[in-house]
C-alpha positions in Angstrom: -100.7 -5.6 -192.6 -102.2 -3.3 -190.0 -100.5 -3.3 -186.7 -102.8 -4.0 -183.8 -102.4 -4.2 -180.0 -102.2 -7.9 -178.9 -102.5 -9.2 -175.3 -99.2 -10.6 -174.0 -98.7 -12.7 -170.9 -95.4 -12.7 -169.0 -94.2 -16.3 -168.7 -90.5 -16.0 -167.8 -88.1 -13.5 -166.3 -84.3 -14.0 -166.4 -81.6 -11.7 -165.0 -78.8 -10.6 -167.3 -77.0 -8.2 -164.9 -77.8 -6.0 -162.0 -80.3 -3.9 -163.9 -81.1 -5.9 -167.0 -83.7 -8.6 -167.5 -84.9 -10.9 -170.2 -88.7 -11.0 -170.3 -90.5 -13.7 -172.2 -94.1 -13.2 -173.3 -96.7 -15.4 -174.9 -98.6 -13.4 -177.6 -101.4 -15.4 -179.2 -101.6 -14.7 -182.9 -98.2 -13.2 -183.2 -97.3 -12.9 -186.9 -93.6 -13.4 -186.6 -90.7 -11.0 -186.9 -87.2 -10.5 -188.2 -83.9 -10.3 -186.2 -83.4 -6.6 -185.4 -87.0 -5.6 -185.1 -88.7 -4.2 -182.0 -92.2 -3.9 -180.4 -94.2 -1.3 -178.5 -95.3 -2.4 -175.0 -98.4 -0.8 -173.5 -99.3 -0.9 -169.8 -102.6 0.2 -168.5 -103.1 1.2 -164.8 -106.3 0.6 -162.8 -107.3 4.2 -163.3 -107.0 3.9 -167.1 -103.6 5.7 -167.4 -101.5 4.2 -170.1 -97.8 4.2 -170.8 -96.1 3.0 -174.0 -92.4 2.1 -174.5 -90.4 0.4 -177.2 -88.2 -2.6 -176.6 -86.0 -4.7 -178.9 -86.7 -8.3 -179.6 -83.8 -10.4 -178.4 -84.4 -13.6 -180.3 -85.7 -14.7 -183.7 -89.4 -15.6 -184.2 -90.5 -18.6 -182.1 -94.2 -19.1 -182.5 -96.2 -17.1 -180.0 -93.2 -16.4 -177.7 -91.5 -13.0 -177.7 -88.2 -12.4 -175.8 -87.5 -8.8 -174.9 -84.4 -7.2 -173.3 -85.3 -4.6 -170.6 -82.9 -2.5 -168.6 -84.3 -0.7 -165.5 -83.5 3.0 -166.0 -83.1 4.9 -162.7 -86.2 6.9 -162.0 -87.9 5.4 -165.1 -91.7 5.3 -165.2 -92.0 1.9 -167.0 -88.7 0.0 -167.2 -88.1 -0.6 -163.4 -91.7 -2.0 -163.1 -91.3 -4.2 -166.2 -87.8 -5.4 -165.1 -88.6 -6.4 -161.6 -92.2 -5.9 -160.5 -94.5 -7.1 -163.3 -95.8 -10.4 -161.9 -95.5 -13.7 -163.8 -98.8 -14.4 -165.7 -99.5 -10.6 -165.8 -100.9 -9.2 -169.0 -99.7 -6.2 -171.0 -100.2 -5.4 -174.7 -97.7 -5.4 -177.5 -97.8 -4.0 -181.0 -95.4 -4.9 -183.8 -93.2 -6.0 -185.3 -91.7 -2.6 -185.9 -88.7 -1.5 -187.9 -87.8 -2.8 -191.4 -84.5 -1.1 -191.9 -82.5 -2.5 -189.0 -83.0 -6.2 -189.8 -80.7 -9.0 -190.9 -81.6 -12.1 -192.9 -79.1 -15.0 -193.0 -77.5 -15.6 -196.3 -76.6 -13.6 -199.3 -75.0 -10.5 -197.8 -71.4 -11.7 -197.2 -69.6 -11.1 -193.8 -71.5 -8.9 -191.4 -70.2 -6.6 -188.6 -72.4 -5.9 -185.5 -71.4 -3.2 -183.1 -73.3 -2.9 -179.8 -73.0 -0.5 -176.9 -74.5 -1.6 -173.5 -78.1 -2.7 -173.9 -77.7 -2.0 -177.6 -76.6 -5.6 -177.9 -80.2 -6.8 -177.5 -81.3 -6.7 -181.2 -77.8 -7.9 -182.2 -78.3 -10.9 -180.0 -81.4 -11.8 -182.1 -79.1 -11.7 -185.2 -76.5 -13.9 -183.5 -79.2 -16.4 -182.5 -80.6 -16.4 -186.1 -77.0 -17.0 -187.3 -76.7 -20.1 -185.0 -79.9 -21.5 -186.6 -78.6 -21.1 -190.1 -75.8 -23.5 -190.8 -73.4 -22.2 -193.4 -74.5 -18.6 -192.9 -72.1 -15.8 -193.7 -69.5 -14.8 -191.0 -70.9 -12.7 -188.2 -68.6 -10.5 -186.1 -69.8 -8.8 -183.0 -67.9 -6.0 -181.2 -69.7 -5.4 -177.9 -68.7 -2.3 -175.9 -69.6 -2.6 -172.2 -68.5 -0.9 -169.0 -67.2 -4.0 -167.1 -67.5 -7.7 -167.0 -70.5 -7.6 -164.6 -72.5 -5.6 -167.2 -72.3 -8.1 -170.0 -75.7 -9.3 -171.4 -76.0 -12.9 -172.6 -72.6 -13.8 -171.2 -72.8 -17.6 -171.4 -74.3 -17.6 -174.9 -71.9 -15.1 -176.4 -68.7 -16.2 -174.6 -69.1 -19.8 -173.7 -70.9 -21.2 -176.7 -68.7 -20.7 -179.8 -70.3 -21.3 -183.1 -68.9 -21.7 -186.6 -68.7 -18.4 -188.4 -69.3 -16.3 -185.3 -66.6 -14.0 -183.8 -67.3 -12.1 -180.6 -65.1 -9.5 -179.0 -65.8 -7.5 -175.9 -64.5 -4.0 -175.5 -64.5 -2.8 -171.9 -64.8 0.9 -171.4 -64.3 1.3 -167.6 -62.8 -1.8 -166.1 -61.2 -4.6 -168.1 -60.8 -8.1 -166.4 -57.3 -9.3 -165.5 -55.6 -10.8 -168.5 -57.5 -8.7 -171.1 -55.1 -7.5 -173.7 -57.0 -4.4 -174.6 -57.0 -1.7 -171.9 -60.3 -0.2 -170.8 -61.5 2.7 -173.0 -64.0 3.8 -175.5 -64.3 2.3 -178.9 -61.6 3.6 -181.2 -60.8 3.3 -184.9 -58.2 0.5 -184.2 -61.0 -1.6 -182.6 -63.0 -1.4 -185.8 -60.3 -1.6 -188.4 -59.7 -5.3 -188.3 -63.3 -6.2 -188.3 -64.1 -3.8 -191.2 -61.2 -5.2 -193.2 -62.9 -8.6 -193.1 -66.0 -7.2 -194.9 -66.7 -7.2 -198.6 -66.7 -3.7 -200.1 -69.8 -2.0 -198.9 -70.5 -5.0 -196.5 -73.3 -4.4 -194.0 -72.6 -3.0 -190.5 -75.3 -2.8 -187.8 -74.7 -0.4 -184.9 -77.0 -0.1 -181.9 -76.6 1.7 -178.6 -77.0 5.2 -177.0 -77.1 8.1 -179.4 -73.6 9.3 -178.6 -72.1 5.8 -179.1 -73.9 5.3 -182.4 -72.7 8.6 -183.8 -69.1 8.0 -182.7 -69.0 4.5 -184.2 -70.6 5.8 -187.4 -68.0 8.5 -187.7 -65.2 6.1 -187.1 -66.5 3.7 -189.7 -66.7 6.4 -192.4 -63.3 7.6 -191.4 -62.0 4.1 -192.1 -63.5 4.5 -195.6 -66.5 2.3 -195.1 -69.6 3.3 -197.2 -72.0 5.2 -195.0 -74.9 3.7 -197.0 -73.9 0.3 -195.7 -74.1 1.3 -192.0 -77.5 0.7 -190.4 -78.1 2.2 -187.0 -80.6 1.9 -184.1 -80.2 4.4 -181.2 -81.9 5.3 -178.0 -81.6 7.9 -175.2 
């Protein structure tokens, strides 16, 4: 199916942390998508100048509604405007869904490990939400690396709404909240070992985040003996 630009109307904006927002668009004729896919967003200025950026879809398909995760990058050309200044009911254009490798379908794959760094949790959140909609789906484990408690995306949903077969663990890199057993620090092999041990041989692992984070986690996983062919990655920056 040919990808076309579709008009998208902003219908809701929700804060996630100081710089991150959930943006919900209505896109008539949207063909649907899979958890883990993303879209291109195109903005057109009054003088005709256009800018295109890619953003991950944060929720499974829901009719004509798309939920995107956007972090305002300092000095960014597009993300600060989308995150905070694009008015409700404003129109942009979207193209997609894009990406057929970094996707997860409930059922049939055995236990799954998700590893997210910072805003890399956005497409993984779509997988978590799809898991909640699929009673009896295989176990899903999420390791979420984040600087501090104030930076967590989807806090209430991930931490306050447990679901059968879902295990979420936060790994703080700069400041761990009082009472946290793991001291603040980057993801290490020990953080991954227990989660990997719960996978079937060659079980799927999805890793998303900044390039350096993704490369480090990939190296740690292979160092633990996990099949590199089973590790699917999505990176940015």
